C-alpha positions in Angstrom: 5.4 7.8 17.7 3.6 9.0 20.7 0.6 11.2 19.9 0.9 10.2 16.2 -1.9 8.7 14.1 -1.2 6.0 11.5 -3.5 4.6 8.9 -2.6 1.2 7.4 -4.5 -0.4 4.5 -4.7 -4.1 4.8 -3.7 -3.8 8.5 -5.7 -6.9 9.6 -3.2 -9.5 8.3 0.3 -10.2 6.9 2.8 -7.4 6.6 0.1 -4.8 7.5 -0.8 -6.5 10.8 2.8 -6.7 12.0 3.4 -3.1 10.8 0.5 -2.1 13.0 1.9 -4.1 15.9 5.3 -2.5 15.6 3.9 1.0 15.5 1.5 0.4 18.4 4.5 -0.7 20.4 6.2 2.5 19.6 3.3 4.5 20.9 1.2 5.3 17.8 -2.5 5.3 17.5 -3.3 3.0 14.6 -6.3 2.7 12.2 -6.4 -0.5 10.2 -8.4 -0.2 7.0 -9.8 -3.5 5.6 -12.7 -5.1 3.8 -14.0 -7.6 6.3 -15.4 -6.3 9.6 -15.2 -9.7 11.4 -11.5 -10.1 10.4 -10.8 -6.5 11.5 -12.4 -7.1 14.9 -10.4 -10.3 15.4 -7.2 -8.4 14.3 -7.8 -5.7 16.9 -8.1 -8.3 19.6 -4.9 -10.0 18.6 -3.0 -6.7 18.2 -4.1 -5.5 21.6 -3.1 -8.8 23.1 0.3 -8.9 21.4 1.2 -5.3 22.1 -0.3 -5.1 25.6 -1.8 -1.8 24.4 -5.5 -1.2 24.8 -7.8 1.3 23.0 -5.2 2.6 20.5 -6.1 0.5 17.4 -9.3 1.0 15.5 -10.8 -0.4 12.3 -12.2 1.3 9.2 -14.1 -0.5 6.4 -12.4 -0.2 3.1 -12.6 -1.9 -0.3 -9.8 -0.6 -2.5 -11.5 -2.1 -5.6 -14.3 0.5 -5.2 -13.6 4.2 -5.4 -16.8 5.0 -3.6 -15.8 2.8 -0.6 -12.5 4.7 -0.4 -14.4 8.0 -0.3 -16.7 6.7 2.4 -13.8 5.5 4.5 -12.0 8.9 4.3 -15.2 10.6 5.5 -15.3 8.1 8.4 -11.7 8.8 9.3 -12.1 12.6 9.1 -15.1 12.3 11.4 -12.8 10.9 14.1 -9.4 12.6 13.5 -8.4 15.9 11.8 -4.8 14.9 11.5 -3.0 12.0 9.9 0.8 11.6 10.6 1.5 8.5 8.6 -0.4 6.8 5.7 0.9 3.3 4.8 -0.5 2.1 1.5 0.1 -1.6 2.3 -2.8 -3.7 0.9 -2.4 -5.5 -2.3 -3.9 -8.2 -4.5 -2.6 -10.9 -6.9 -4.9 -12.7 -9.2 -4.3 -15.2 -12.0 -7.5 -14.4 -13.8 -8.5 -11.2 -15.4 -10.8 -9.3 -13.1 -12.0 -5.7 -12.8 -12.7 -3.2 -10.0 -16.2 -1.8 -9.6 -15.2 1.1 -11.8 -13.9 -1.2 -14.5 -10.1 -1.2 -14.1 -7.9 -4.2 -14.3 -8.0 -5.5 -10.7 -4.3 -5.5 -9.8 -3.8 -2.0 -11.2 -7.0 -0.8 -9.7 -6.3 -2.0 -6.2 -2.5 -1.8 -6.0 -2.2 1.6 -7.6 -5.4 3.5 -8.4 -7.2 2.8 -5.1 -4.2 3.9 -3.1 -3.7 6.9 -5.3 -7.3 8.0 -4.7 -7.0 7.4 -1.0 -3.8 9.4 -0.7 -5.3 12.4 -2.6 -8.4 12.4 -0.4 -6.3 12.3 2.8 -4.0 15.1 1.8 -5.8 17.7 4.0 -5.3 15.4 7.0 -1.7 14.8 6.2 -1.0 18.5 5.8 -2.3 19.0 9.4 0.6 16.9 10.6 4.0 18.7 11.1 6.0 15.8 9.7 3.6 13.7 7.6 4.8 10.6 5.8 3.3 8.3 3.1 4.8 4.8 2.8 4.0 2.8 -0.3 4.6 -1.0 -0.2 5.8 -1.8 -3.7 8.0 -4.7 -4.7 11.2 -5.5 -6.6 8.8 -6.9 -9.2 8.6 -3.3 -10.5 11.9 -4.2 -12.3 10.0 -6.4 -14.7 7.2 -3.9 -15.1 6.2 -1.9 -18.1 3.3 0.6 -18.1 0.9 0.0 -20.9 -2.0 2.5 -20.7 -4.0 0.2 -23.1 -4.0 -2.5 -20.4 -5.3 -0.6 -17.4 -9.0 -1.3 -18.2 -9.1 -4.1 -20.8 -6.3 -6.6 -21.4 -5.9 -7.3 -25.1 -4.9 -10.9 -25.7 -4.3 -13.5 -23.0 -4.1 -12.1 -19.5 -0.7 -12.2 -18.0 -1.1 -12.0 -14.2 2.7 -11.6 -13.5 3.0 -8.8 -16.0 -0.1 -7.1 -14.5 1.3 -7.4 -11.0 4.7 -6.0 -12.1 2.9 -3.1 -13.8 1.0 -2.3 -10.7 4.2 -2.3 -8.6 6.0 0.0 -11.1 3.0 2.3 -10.7 3.7 2.4 -7.0 7.2 3.6 -7.6 6.2 6.2 -10.2 3.5 7.5 -8.0 5.9 7.7 -5.1 8.4 9.8 -7.1 5.7 12.1 -8.5 4.1 12.5 -5.0 7.4 13.6 -3.7 7.8 16.1 -6.5 4.3 17.6 -6.2 4.1 17.6 -2.4 7.5 18.2 -0.9 5.9 19.0 2.4 5.1 15.3 2.8 7.8 12.6 2.9 6.8 9.8 0.5 8.9 6.7 0.0 8.3 3.2 -1.5 9.8 -0.1 -0.4 10.4 -3.8 -1.2 9.5 -5.9 1.8 11.2 -9.0 0.7 9.6 -12.2 -0.5 7.1 -12.6 2.2 4.9 -15.5 3.1 1.4 -13.9 3.2 -2.1 -14.6 2.0 -1.6 -12.3 -1.1 0.3 -15.1 -2.7 -2.4 -17.8 -2.4 -5.6 -16.0 -3.0 -7.2 -15.9 -6.5 -4.5 -18.3 -7.8 -5.0 -21.4 -10.0 -4.4 -24.8 -8.3 -1.0 -25.1 -9.9 0.1 -21.6 -8.9 -1.1 -22.2 -5.3 0.9 -25.4 -5.2 4.1 -23.6 -6.4 3.5 -20.9 -3.9 3.2 -23.5 -1.1 6.4 -25.2 -2.1 8.3 -21.9 -2.1 7.0 -20.8 1.3 9.9 -22.3 3.3 12.3 -19.9 1.5 10.2 -16.8 2.3 10.5 -14.5 5.2 7.8 -14.0 7.8 5.3 -11.2 7.7 7.0 -9.8 10.9 10.3 -9.6 9.1 8.6 -8.2 6.0 7.1 -5.4 8.1 10.5 -4.0 9.2 11.0 -1.5 6.4 7.4 -0.2 6.6 7.9 0.4 10.3 11.3 2.0 9.6 10.0 4.4 7.0 7.0 5.3 9.1 8.9 6.0 12.3 12.6 6.4 12.0 14.0 9.9 12.5 16.9 9.0 10.2 14.6 9.2 7.1 12.9 12.5 8.1 13.1 14.8 5.1 13.9 12.0 2.7 11.4 11.5 -0.1 10.9 9.9 -3.4 13.2 7.0 -2.7 13.0 3.2 -2.8 14.1 1.1 0.1 14.9 -2.6 0.3 14.0 -5.3 2.9 17.1 -4.3 4.9 16.0 -0.7 5.1 18.6 0.5 2.7 17.9 3.0 -0.1 18.3 1.4 -3.6 19.0 3.0 -6.9 15.9 2.7 -9.2 16.0 1.2 -12.6 16.0 3.6 -15.6 12.3 3.0 -16.5 11.2 3.9 -13.0 13.0 7.2 -13.2 11.0 8.5 -16.2 9.5 11.8 -15.2 7.3 11.8 -18.3 5.8 8.4 -17.4 5.3 9.4 -13.7 3.6 12.7 -14.7 1.3 11.0 -17.2 0.3 8.3 -14.7 -0.5 11.0 -12.1 -2.6 13.0 -14.6 -4.5 10.0 -15.9 -5.1 8.7 -12.4 -6.5 12.1 -11.4 -8.9 12.0 -14.3 -10.0 8.4 -13.7 -10.7 9.0 -10.1 -12.6 12.3 -10.7 -14.9 10.8 -13.3 -16.4 8.3 -10.9 
């Protein structure tokens, strides 16, 4: 990974932080994109200390719930680097209450899919400057329970179901990965399930009962360091060069996708609608 530039969303904590650490140790220059400047500064100090590498990790301010923030971050990155070798769409949100992004989309869909979709499209010129560009999308095996309901991407008729909304957003990650691979064969794009990982995503924005259940389940979860292994593998391993549109598990093995995630019609519609939604803002 020497002389390669990597951008990781949510790189200041959890899986993203240990993905950044692993790639720094392999010689990459890493940009971590996150909302909180103070947390980003602290993460940089920790990453430099843990990796014993100085001056190769930088922070960019990014709020994936705001398309304008994404556009501003891309401009900030382009002002520093003309080329991007690896984009890791890692950040995510889980919420038990119905919430919206700044542009009015259901929050989990808006952050987990639409924000990353917009970011990837804006970074295509920088990715094309790299000889072997890669996009890595952190999804989840939860996609298996997902159904894509286009009537529930802005409003949510009836009682809000947070687990259904999360599974929908993770299915979108997989559909986006497959369509990205089809439309842009010059860029390797793969999705992954990191395992059931003990991170902050599982405790923020939850009800008291949900947070308690999450806490009780933590001993059975893997660490963020373990959860980062497949992201690091897809970002750096020469064994997956030229492989695109696939879904990998927590053991770095490719897995066959379920039938509903293989729908070209659904993937193409999601892409077209996502383009329209992000261009309107």
